[in-house]
C-alpha positions in Angstrom: 10.9 74.4 81.2 9.9 72.1 84.1 6.8 69.9 83.3 3.5 70.6 85.0 3.2 66.8 85.5 6.0 64.2 85.3 4.9 60.5 85.5 7.7 58.1 86.4 7.4 54.3 86.1 3.7 54.3 86.7 2.0 50.9 86.9 -1.6 49.9 87.8 -2.6 46.3 88.4 -6.0 45.0 89.6 -6.0 42.1 92.0 -8.8 39.5 91.7 -8.6 38.0 95.2 -11.2 35.3 94.7 -9.4 34.0 91.6 -5.9 34.7 92.9 -5.1 36.7 89.8 -3.4 40.0 89.0 -4.5 41.9 85.9 -2.1 44.5 84.6 -3.7 47.7 83.3 -0.7 50.0 82.6 2.9 49.2 83.1 6.1 51.3 83.5 4.6 54.5 82.0 7.0 57.5 81.8 5.8 60.8 80.3 5.7 64.6 80.9 3.0 67.2 80.4 3.9 70.8 79.9 2.1 74.1 80.4 0.5 75.3 77.2 1.0 71.9 75.5 -1.3 69.0 74.8 0.1 65.5 75.3 -1.9 62.8 73.6 -2.2 59.2 74.8 -2.8 56.8 72.0 -2.8 53.1 71.6 -5.2 50.1 71.2 -8.0 49.2 73.6 -6.5 47.5 76.7 -3.3 49.5 76.6 -4.2 51.3 79.9 -4.8 54.8 78.6 -7.8 55.5 80.8 -6.1 54.0 83.8 -3.2 56.5 83.4 -5.7 59.4 83.6 -7.6 57.8 86.5 -4.3 57.3 88.4 -3.4 61.0 87.9 -6.9 62.1 89.1 -6.6 59.5 91.9 -9.8 57.7 91.0 -7.3 54.7 91.0 -4.5 54.3 93.5 -1.3 53.4 91.5 0.4 50.1 92.2 3.8 51.6 91.6 5.5 54.7 90.4 5.4 58.5 90.9 3.2 61.3 89.5 4.9 64.6 90.3 2.6 67.6 89.9 4.2 71.1 90.0 2.0 74.0 91.0 2.6 77.7 90.0 4.8 78.3 93.0 7.1 75.4 92.1 5.9 73.1 94.9 5.9 69.5 93.8 3.3 66.9 95.0 3.5 63.2 94.3 -0.1 62.4 93.5 0.6 58.7 94.2 1.4 59.5 97.8 -0.9 62.6 98.4 -3.6 62.4 101.1 -7.3 62.4 100.2 -7.5 66.0 101.5 -4.6 67.1 99.2 -6.2 65.3 96.2 -9.6 67.0 96.8 -7.9 70.4 97.1 -6.0 69.9 93.8 -9.2 68.7 92.1 -11.0 71.9 93.2 -8.2 74.3 92.3 -5.7 72.7 89.9 -6.7 69.5 88.1 -9.8 69.0 86.0 -11.1 65.8 84.3 -13.5 65.4 81.4 -14.6 61.7 81.3 -16.7 60.0 78.7 -19.6 60.0 81.0 -21.5 62.8 82.8 -22.0 62.3 86.6 -24.0 64.9 88.3 -26.9 65.4 90.7 -30.2 64.4 89.0 -32.2 67.6 89.6 -29.5 70.2 88.8 -30.0 72.1 85.6 -27.5 71.9 82.8 -26.4 75.4 83.4 -25.9 74.9 87.1 -23.9 71.6 86.4 -21.7 73.6 84.0 -21.1 76.4 86.4 -20.4 74.3 89.5 -16.6 74.2 89.3 -16.3 78.0 88.8 -18.6 78.8 91.7 -16.6 76.3 93.9 -13.6 78.5 93.3 -15.4 81.6 94.6 -16.7 83.2 91.4 -20.1 84.9 91.8 -23.1 83.0 90.5 -23.8 85.8 87.9 -20.3 85.7 86.4 -20.3 81.9 86.4 -23.6 81.8 84.6 -22.5 84.2 82.0 -19.4 82.1 81.3 -21.5 79.0 81.4 -23.9 80.4 78.8 -21.0 81.4 76.5 -19.6 77.8 76.6 -23.0 76.2 76.1 -23.6 78.4 73.0 -20.1 77.5 71.7 -20.9 73.8 72.1 -24.2 74.2 70.4 -26.4 73.2 73.4 -29.9 74.6 72.7 -30.9 77.4 75.1 -34.2 75.5 75.8 -32.1 72.8 77.5 -30.1 75.0 79.8 -32.7 74.8 82.6 -33.3 71.1 82.2 -31.4 68.4 84.2 -29.0 66.6 81.8 -30.2 63.1 82.9 -32.8 63.2 80.0 -30.2 64.3 77.4 -28.9 62.3 74.5 -25.3 61.0 74.7 -24.0 63.8 72.6 -25.8 66.4 74.6 -24.5 65.0 77.9 -20.9 65.0 76.5 -21.3 68.7 75.6 -22.3 69.5 79.2 -19.4 67.4 80.5 -17.0 69.4 78.3 -18.4 72.7 79.3 -18.1 71.8 83.0 -14.5 70.6 82.5 -13.4 73.7 80.6 -15.2 76.5 82.5 -12.7 76.8 85.4 -9.6 76.6 83.2 -7.7 74.2 85.5 -3.9 74.2 85.4 -3.9 70.6 84.4 -6.8 69.2 82.3 -7.3 65.5 81.7 -9.5 64.5 78.7 -10.8 61.0 78.0 -12.1 61.0 74.4 -13.5 64.6 74.6 -15.1 64.6 71.2 -16.8 61.2 71.4 -20.5 61.3 70.3 -20.1 64.8 68.9 -21.0 65.9 65.4 -18.2 67.4 63.1 -19.3 71.0 63.7 -19.2 70.7 67.5 -16.0 68.8 67.3 -14.4 71.8 65.5 -15.7 74.1 68.2 -14.2 71.8 70.9 -10.8 71.9 69.0 -11.0 75.7 69.0 -11.7 75.8 72.7 -8.8 73.4 73.5 -6.5 75.5 71.4 -7.6 78.6 73.3 -6.9 77.1 76.7 -3.5 75.9 75.5 -2.8 79.6 74.7 -3.9 80.4 78.3 -1.2 78.1 79.7 -3.3 75.1 80.6 -1.5 71.7 80.5 -3.5 69.0 78.8 -3.2 65.2 78.9 -5.8 63.7 76.5 -6.8 60.3 75.1 -7.7 60.3 71.4 -8.5 57.5 69.0 -8.7 59.5 65.8 -5.3 60.4 64.2 -6.8 63.5 62.6 -7.5 65.0 66.1 -4.0 64.0 67.3 -2.4 65.8 64.4 -4.5 68.9 64.9 -4.1 69.3 68.6 -1.2 67.4 70.1 2.3 68.8 70.8 3.6 65.4 72.0 2.3 61.9 71.5 2.8 58.9 73.8 1.9 55.5 72.4 1.0 52.8 74.9 0.9 49.1 74.2 -1.0 46.5 76.3 1.0 45.3 79.3 0.4 41.6 78.4 2.3 42.0 75.1 5.2 44.4 75.2 4.8 46.9 78.1 6.5 50.0 76.8 5.9 53.5 75.9 7.2 55.5 73.0 7.3 59.3 72.7 7.0 61.3 69.5 7.4 65.1 69.5 5.4 66.8 66.8 6.9 69.8 64.9 
């Protein structure tokens, strides 16, 4: 089976022009992400895990390497070379990203924030709201908060809205940066159940986890990154 995403020799370095320094973030990363599988990125702080996700989503422009995304028709796009228009189209239709922080318009209700990606794909507001309510219930967001802007929410409540928004449109490739951070054990179990469901639906997932238990419960493949300033390499483990 051809991978949904193949990353080849990906590197990201930040240039500090005033100090004439180059800071490596991730170096020579090679991995594949498959439909219906979750690939976990693990490693210590500073290994470049978040940089890999941000390069794939094109929040960062890679310094070197290729990121080959294959759509359902078999067309391959190198995300490292794609135009801004192509990237925005892929974000709307194919690639989702759940970060550790919720970014949204300040006056939008939690339900509207959740439903936004689904409505952008052409789903009616009524259908999107019904699916949004289902996800919010599953993630234990109290109904009294659905009509309230998330800016006033606690960190854990914001993370639940962030997850609901990322999961609602069922993208073909979903990037997850510590998706269960700030969540209680019961909600974490619900998130794991949701991620297992979307794997069954054929979504390809690339996720960062720090807790080995979550990796063992969810991951089909594990890639371990090490900080570029020590030994820049990447090792793959396939879980049975």
